[in-house]
Structures are given as C-alpha cells and as structure tokens.
C-alpha positions as CSV (number, residue, x, y, z in Angstrom):
1,M,29.4,-3.7,-1.7
2,A,26.2,-1.1,-2.4
3,Q,23.1,-3.1,-3.8
4,A,22.7,-2.4,-7.3
5,A,19.8,-0.2,-8.2
6,R,16.4,-2.0,-10.2
7,S,14.5,-0.1,-12.7
8,I,11.1,0.0,-12.5
9,P,8.8,0.3,-15.1
10,T,6.3,2.9,-15.6
11,T,2.9,0.8,-15.5
12,S,0.9,2.6,-12.4
13,S,-2.4,4.4,-13.0
14,L,-2.0,6.6,-10.1
15,A,-2.9,10.2,-10.5
16,F,0.0,11.3,-8.4
17,D,-2.0,14.2,-7.3
18,R,-0.8,15.2,-4.0
19,S,0.2,18.7,-3.3
20,I,1.8,20.8,-0.3
21,D,-0.7,21.6,2.4
22,R,1.6,23.7,4.3
23,S,5.1,24.0,4.8
24,M,7.8,24.9,7.7
25,R,11.4,25.2,8.8
26,G,12.6,23.7,11.9
27,T,14.1,25.0,14.8
28,R,18.0,25.0,15.9
29,T,18.5,22.6,19.1
30,S,20.5,20.4,20.9
31,D,19.9,17.2,22.8
32,G,21.5,14.3,24.3
33,A,24.7,15.7,25.7
34,G,24.7,18.8,23.7
35,V,24.3,17.3,20.1
36,K,23.4,20.4,18.0
37,L,20.3,19.7,15.4
38,T,17.4,20.8,13.7
39,R,14.0,19.8,15.0
40,V,11.9,19.8,12.2
41,V,8.7,18.0,13.8
42,G,7.8,18.0,17.2
43,T,8.0,22.0,17.6
44,P,5.2,24.8,18.2
45,L,5.0,25.0,14.2
46,L,4.5,21.2,13.5
47,R,3.8,19.3,17.3
48,R,3.0,16.1,15.5
49,L,1.8,14.5,12.4
50,D,0.0,11.1,13.3
51,P,1.8,8.6,13.6
52,F,4.9,10.8,13.4
53,L,6.0,12.1,17.0
54,M,9.3,14.3,16.2
55,L,12.1,14.4,13.0
56,D,15.4,15.8,13.7
57,E,18.1,16.5,11.3
58,F,21.9,16.8,12.7
59,R,24.2,18.1,10.2
60,S,27.9,19.2,11.3
61,D,31.7,18.9,10.0
62,E,32.4,20.8,13.5
63,P,33.2,18.1,16.3
64,E,32.2,20.1,18.8
65,D,28.6,20.0,17.7
66,Y,28.3,16.1,18.1
67,L,31.2,14.8,20.0
68,A,29.1,14.5,23.3
69,G,26.9,12.2,21.7
70,F,23.7,10.6,23.2
71,P,24.6,9.1,26.1
72,D,22.3,6.3,28.1
73,H,18.7,7.4,28.2
74,P,15.5,5.5,27.9
75,H,12.5,5.1,25.5
76,R,9.1,3.5,26.1
77,G,6.0,3.3,23.8
78,F,7.5,3.7,20.3
79,E,9.9,3.8,17.6
80,T,12.5,5.4,16.6
81,I,14.2,5.2,12.6
82,T,17.8,6.6,12.7
83,Y,19.1,7.2,9.2
84,M,22.8,8.3,8.3
85,I,24.1,10.1,5.4
86,A,27.5,10.6,6.3
87,G,29.5,9.5,9.6
88,R,29.4,7.1,12.2
89,F,27.7,6.4,15.3
90,R,27.9,3.5,18.0
91,H,24.9,1.9,19.2
92,R,24.6,0.2,22.8
93,D,21.7,-0.9,24.7
94,N,20.7,-2.6,28.1
95,R,19.6,-6.0,25.9
96,G,23.2,-6.5,25.0
97,N,22.5,-4.9,21.4
98,E,25.2,-3.2,19.9
99,G,26.3,-2.0,16.5
100,I,28.0,0.6,14.0
101,L,25.3,2.9,12.1
102,A,27.5,4.1,9.2
103,A,26.7,6.2,5.9
104,G,23.9,4.7,4.3
105,G,22.8,2.8,7.1
106,A,19.5,2.9,9.5
107,Q,18.8,1.9,12.9
108,W,15.1,0.5,13.6
109,M,14.6,0.3,17.3
110,T,11.4,-0.3,19.2
111,A,11.3,0.6,22.0
112,G,7.9,-1.0,23.5
113,R,7.8,-1.7,27.2
114,G,11.6,-0.1,28.0
115,I,14.8,0.2,26.6
116,V,18.0,2.3,27.9
117,H,20.3,3.1,25.0
118,S,23.1,5.4,23.7
119,E,24.2,6.4,20.5
120,M,27.9,8.0,20.6
121,P,30.0,9.1,17.6
122,E,32.9,6.6,16.3
123,Q,34.7,9.9,15.1
124,E,36.5,13.0,16.1
125,E,36.3,15.1,13.1
126,G,34.9,15.0,9.8
127,L,30.8,16.0,8.5
128,V,28.0,13.9,10.5
129,H,25.0,13.8,8.7
130,G,21.9,12.3,9.6
131,F,18.1,12.0,10.7
132,Q,15.9,10.5,13.6
133,L,12.3,10.0,13.0
134,W,10.0,8.8,16.0
135,L,7.4,6.8,14.8
136,N,4.3,5.9,17.0
137,L,3.3,2.2,18.5
138,P,-0.5,1.8,18.7
139,R,-1.7,1.6,22.3
140,K,-2.0,-2.5,21.8
141,D,1.7,-3.0,20.7
142,K,3.0,0.2,23.5
143,M,4.3,-2.7,26.0
144,C,5.5,-5.2,23.2
145,E,9.2,-6.8,23.6
146,P,11.7,-4.2,22.8
147,S,13.9,-5.2,19.6
148,Y,16.3,-3.7,17.5
149,R,17.4,-4.0,13.9
150,D,20.7,-2.6,12.4
151,L,20.5,-1.8,8.7
152,Q,24.0,-1.4,6.7
153,S,23.8,0.3,3.7
154,E,23.5,-2.8,1.5
155,D,20.4,-3.7,3.4
156,I,18.5,-1.1,1.7
157,P,17.5,-1.6,-1.6
158,R,17.7,0.8,-4.3
159,V,15.4,1.3,-7.5
160,T,15.9,3.2,-10.6
161,L,13.1,5.3,-11.7
162,P,12.0,6.1,-15.4
163,G,14.2,9.3,-16.4
164,G,17.0,8.0,-14.2
165,S,15.8,9.4,-10.4
166,V,17.4,6.7,-7.7
167,V,15.1,6.1,-4.7
168,R,16.4,3.8,-1.6
169,V,13.6,2.4,-0.1
170,L,14.0,2.2,3.8
171,G,10.3,1.7,4.3
172,G,7.1,1.0,2.1
173,A,7.5,0.1,-1.3
174,V,8.3,1.2,-5.0
175,G,7.1,-0.6,-7.8
176,D,7.7,-4.5,-6.3
177,V,10.5,-3.4,-4.3
178,T,9.6,-3.6,-0.4
179,G,11.9,-1.9,1.8
180,P,13.4,-3.7,5.2
181,I,11.1,-1.3,7.7
182,S,7.8,-3.0,7.5
183,G,5.1,-4.9,9.4
184,R,3.7,-2.2,11.4
185,A,0.3,-0.9,11.7
186,T,1.5,2.2,10.8
187,E,2.5,0.9,7.6
188,P,5.5,3.4,7.3
189,I,6.9,4.5,3.9
190,Y,10.5,6.2,4.0
191,L,11.9,6.7,1.1
192,D,15.4,8.8,0.3
193,V,14.9,10.3,-3.4
194,E,17.7,11.6,-5.3
195,L,16.8,13.5,-8.2
196,A,19.2,14.5,-11.1
197,P,19.1,17.9,-12.7
198,G,15.7,18.6,-14.4
199,G,14.7,14.8,-13.0
200,S,11.3,13.8,-11.6
201,A,10.1,10.9,-9.3
202,E,6.5,9.9,-9.4
203,L,5.6,8.0,-5.9
204,A,3.0,5.7,-4.8
205,V,1.3,7.0,-1.1
206,P,-1.7,5.4,0.1
207,S,-4.5,7.4,0.1
208,G,-5.2,7.2,3.7
209,H,-1.7,8.3,4.3
210,E,-0.3,11.2,6.5
211,G,3.1,12.4,4.8
212,F,5.7,15.0,4.3
213,V,8.3,16.0,1.9
214,Y,11.9,17.2,3.2
215,P,14.7,18.3,1.0
216,F,17.9,17.9,2.5
217,H,20.0,18.6,-0.7
218,G,19.1,21.2,-3.3
219,D,15.5,22.2,-4.3
220,V,12.6,20.6,-5.2
221,V,8.8,21.1,-6.7
222,V,5.9,19.1,-5.3
223,G,2.6,18.5,-6.7
224,P,1.1,17.5,-10.1
225,P,1.0,20.6,-13.2
226,G,-1.0,23.5,-11.9
227,R,-0.5,22.6,-8.4
228,E,3.4,22.6,-7.6
229,R,4.5,24.0,-4.5
230,A,8.5,24.5,-4.5
231,L,10.4,23.5,-1.5
232,A,13.7,24.9,-0.3
233,R,16.6,22.6,1.4
234,G,15.5,22.1,4.8
235,E,12.0,23.3,4.7
236,L,9.2,20.5,5.4
237,G,5.9,20.3,3.3
238,V,3.2,18.6,4.5
239,L,1.1,16.6,1.9
240,T,-2.3,17.2,1.0
241,S,-4.4,14.0,0.6
242,G,-4.4,12.2,-2.5
243,D,-3.0,8.5,-3.8
244,G,0.6,9.5,-4.8
245,V,3.0,12.2,-5.0
246,R,5.1,13.9,-7.8
247,L,8.6,15.4,-7.3
248,R,11.3,17.3,-9.7
249,A,14.3,18.9,-9.2
250,K,13.8,22.8,-9.3
251,D,17.1,23.6,-10.5
252,A,20.0,21.7,-10.0
253,A,20.3,18.0,-8.5
254,A,18.4,17.5,-5.3
255,R,17.7,14.7,-2.7
256,A,14.8,14.6,-0.6
257,L,12.9,12.5,2.3
258,V,9.5,11.0,1.5
259,V,7.7,9.8,4.4
260,A,4.4,8.8,5.3
261,G,2.2,6.6,7.7
262,K,-1.1,5.3,8.4
263,P,-2.4,7.3,11.2
264,L,-3.3,5.8,14.6
265,G,-5.9,8.2,15.9
266,E,-5.3,7.4,19.1
267,P,-4.6,9.8,22.5
268,I,-0.8,10.7,22.5
269,V,0.2,11.7,26.0
270,Q,4.2,12.4,26.1
271,Y,6.8,13.2,28.5
272,G,10.1,13.4,27.2
273,P,11.1,9.9,25.9
274,F,7.8,8.5,27.2
275,V,5.0,8.3,24.7
276,M,1.6,6.7,26.0
277,T,-2.2,7.1,25.7
278,T,-2.9,8.2,29.4
279,P,-1.3,10.1,32.1
280,E,-1.3,7.3,34.4
281,E,0.4,5.3,31.8
282,V,3.1,7.8,31.3
283,E,3.3,8.0,35.4
284,Q,4.2,4.5,35.1
285,A,6.7,4.7,32.8
286,V,8.5,7.1,34.9
287,R,8.1,5.1,37.9
288,D,9.3,2.0,36.2
289,F,12.4,3.7,34.6
290,Q,13.0,5.0,38.2
291,A,13.3,1.4,39.8
292,G,15.2,-0.1,37.1
293,R,12.4,-2.1,35.3
294,F,13.2,-0.9,31.8
C-alpha cells in the first residue's frame, strides 16, 4: 500500500531565492539495444553539472521503442539512480542481485570498482516512462565495493506542503522527512514535485549545491517574485545560487524533478560507462573489464 503523505508546516525562514540561470532541451537518442530516449544532461548543451554526469528520460507507449532493453553492460566509478513513473523493468547483475523496478519505485546502484548488469522490460505493451540519473563518486570512493538497493514505491516517503503540493522524497529532506538515497559525499537531493493547478512549493536546497529543475508533466514557473522564469515540459533549468527554490504550476497541474548535489570539484575522465579521474584509471578499467575482473 502506498505510504500516506505527511504534512509539513510552514516554519522555514529561507529566502527561496534561486531562479533559473539557463535552460535547454535534451537530445533524442538511443541507448542499450536501441531504447529510444531523451538525453538531458550529458549533451553538448549541458555536458555535466557537477556532481551529475547524465540524465536520461525514457517515455514511450510504442513497444518497439523499449522492448530490446539494456542487456548486460558494465559500469565503474559512479552511481545510477533509476526512477520509474510508469512501466516495469527487471534488474539483474553479476553479483547476484535481481529485482523488479515498477511504477513509483527506484533503483540505486553504486557501481564502485565495477559491476555488470542488465535492465530489461517486464512488459510487451503499454507505457514505459522513467529517468536514469548518473551521480559521480569522489575519487576516494570510486573503487568501493559495488552495492544495489531496490526501492519500491512504498519505500519513498511523500509529504504534503502548505497549499496541497505533494513531494516524493527520493533523496535529501523536506522538513523532517528524509529520503532513502543518502549517506553520500555529494549529499544528493532528488525530489518529485506534484503541483495542483495554481499550486506552489518552496523547497530547501543547500547554498553550496548545484541543481536543476525538470518539468515532465505540464509547465512550471521557477524563482522568487520579480525573477520568475517559466519552464515548459521537457525543458531543463539550471538553478542559480541561493538557499532554496520556489516552484508553481504555470496554468494546469504540473509535475517536476528537483535535483541537486554538492559538487566534488575533481577531474572527470569518462569513457562510456567508466568514469574516473585520470586517463590511466580509465585504461585500467577497460583492461579489468576485458579480463573479467568486474
């Protein structure tokens, strides 16, 4: 049964003064064995936003767009957070982990020193919609032991803000409600914000964090009075500095991701699914994978 939403009182003295620094749309592409998706972070327009390496949105009700899935592939040096809005995928990896990723649930995988996994659809028709976010690991943790956590919809707390907006807290905190994705040097915030028509939400985002807002249903307006900026569905807005952010639905109901993290400020050397800090470390990752040492 879905977790009941908790109400959060208005007690904060934050300014909620972040606005939109710049915005861009993603690039249509494909990955895995041909799954069609939109890459929003990880494109020439927004290569990275420290500590985030990539954000993909996949959304289709055409089976040929997703049935081939993501067969076995390796990762090293970062984490993936996959969040499902609709549809079902099955995860398997070479460490014996297996689970179903269903609507409202999330998968948090730390690749660390190396893992090989697959994500394949558990349906032959209907809508598949979700996101995969790549979160960098600090150099000291890149060769940590891999781990995997399967989060069902009921594992992700929901809170109701003054005015009726509902926030699903995957990572970070809203009031005294903390999400299950935590305990990382990057201190990730990952919120799914649902706004009723005319509704708004004020959310704390630590002043040192880099972050973005991504509407995926309806349009939103971001920022304090006098500095508001509208974002249409599918348009990512990079946040300015500040200590919080205010969102409101532009016209009709809307839903948006609010994601932020503490920058690592370390070199990034990436070769496909291997993300390290030096070319030598990437070359070693390739050799280790080819030798079956993941």
